[in-house]
N, C-alpha and C positions, 0 to 999 in steps of 0.2 A: 504494499500500500504506499502511496506517496502522499505525505502530509506537509510538504514543504516546497521550497522553490526548486526548479530544475537546474541542475549544474552540469557544466562540461567538466568531466573528470580528467585531470591532468596526471598521466601515468607516472611522472617522475616522483621519487620520494623526496619531495621538497617541502619543508615545514612552512616556508612562506606561502606556498600554494595552499597548504592545508588551512592556514590562518584566514586566507581570502575566502576559501570555501566555506569555512565555519561562519564567517561573518554574514553570509547570506541565508543562514538557517533562520527560519521563522520560530521564534522561541515558543509562541503560543499554541499552535497546533502541535508542535513537537512535544511540548510539555503534557499536552492532553494524551498524546499517544504513549508517552512514557508511563503515565498514570495507568493506562489500559494494560501495558505490558507487565507492569509491576503486579497488578491485581491478578493477571493470568498466571504468573509465576507463583504467587502466594496460594492460588487455588490448585495448583498442580499437585497430584498425589505424592511426588517425590520432594515436595518443598521442606517438609520437616527434616527429612534426611539430609537435604542440602544444607539447611541452617545448622544442624548438629555437626556435620563434617566440617564446615567452614570454621565454626567456633572451636573445634578441636585442633585445627591446623597450627595455630601459634605455639601449641605445646611441642610441636616438631621443628617449626622454623619461624623466625621473625628477624627483621633487620635491626640495626642500631639507630636508624635515622627516620624511621616511619612513625610507629606508635610512640616512641620516647619523646616526641616533641609536644605531646599532650602533657598538660600540667597534671602532676600527681596521678599518672596513667595507672590504671588497674584493669587487667584483662577481664576479671570476673564481672566487675561492674561496667565497664566501657564496651566490652566485646559485643554484647547483644545491640547496643546502639550502633556501634560502627557497622555490624553486619547489615543493619537497616539501611544505613548511608551508603554502603557499598552496593547493595541490592537496587537502590534507587539510581545509583551512578550507572550500573549496568543497564537498567531500563532506559536511562536518558540516552546513553551511547547507542543502544539498539534502535531507539526512536530516531536519532539523527541519521543513523545508517539506512533506516527505512525510508526516510524523506529524500536522502541524497544519493544513496549507492556509493558513497565515498568514505572508504575505511579511515582515511586520515582525517577528514572532518569529523567523523564520529568519535575520534579519540579526544574527547573534551579534556579541558584542563581540570585537574583533580587535586585536592589537598593531600599532603603526604600521608597522614594517618589514614584517610579514607582509601587512598590508592594502595596502601599495604593491605588493607582488608579486602580490596578488590583482588589482589594477588592470592589471597587465601581462598576466596570464592572461585576464582578461575582455575585454582588447583584441583577443584572437584570436577575434573574434565568429563568423567563418564556421565555424571549426573547432569551437568549443564548441557552436554551433547544431546542427552535424551529430551530434556526439557525444551531446548531450542528446536528439535526436530518435531516434537509434538505441537509446539505452539506456532511454528512456521516463522520465527524470528531469528535474527543473527546477533549473537552477543559478540561485542568488539572489545578486544584487548591485545595490544601489540606494543612492547617497549620501545621499538624503533620509531614509533610514531608520537609517543608521549612528549610533551613539551615542558612539563614541570614549571608552569607559569601561572598557577592558580592564584586568582585574587578575587576578593568579594565583589559582587555586583557585576561580574562579567557574564558571558553567555551561559556558563553552567548554572549560575544562581538564577538567571532569568528563566531557564528551562525548568528548574527545580520549583520556583515559585508558580510557574504556569501550570505545572503538574498538580497543584493544590496541596503541596506538602508544607506550606508556610515557609519560614525563614530557615536557611541552612544553620545547623547547630554550630555556633562559632567555636565551641570546645574542639571540634573535630575539622571544621572547615577554616583552616588557618591560611591567611594570605602569604605570598611568597617572601615579603620583607620580614615578617614576624617569624616565619619559618626559618629563614636565613639566620636571624638573630638567635633563635633557640638552638639551631644546629651549632652555631659557634660556641654557645655555652656547653652543650653536650660534648663536642669534640674536645674541648679543653678538659673536661671532667674525664673523659675516656682516656686521653693521653696521659693524665696524672696517675693512671694505674696500668700504663703499658699497653693500652689498646689504641692502635694507630689507624689512620686513614679511614675514619668512620666505621671501624670494625672489619676492614679488609686485611689487616695484619695485627699481631699482637706480640708482646715480649714475654708472655706468660709461659712458665715451664712446669708441666705437670709431672 
């Protein structure tokens, strides 16, 4: 179904082109479509399993630079809320792809903590594949198309509001400047105990 502007898709993996394409997305019908997709996912018989599996994933894997930028982060308390934000994000991206057919345009800017839960969600490959086949939608997530430029009141927030979900929760939807500031604090703390390069190396000897 097409719920937005028609776009000429440029085949080059060019982030500037993706930004131009995204700028042409009509947030209002796209938001309504995102809400429809979210409702369909939540009504799917595999939804409870998808939720449980996603929330179990951080026990196996998590980064040093996603969830930890949340103030006083707690997986037990924040996990269910972040799952909801990640699911909304996947619905928004699917709605943009539905409207444009452009994978790069559909890779919306997303705050770091929400993006990390999106990774946990997309790790449930088998379940997501079954759900998207049953619903006839395409879930979009590709690291090479991510721009890591999320800020409040951009297109992502416009689609979010248009979906009827209210204001994005600022505990999780943190803008790029504040994210950079918090990461600077985190990296300094990590380095003080021998964890370097944002967790990509360390000096710990077990």
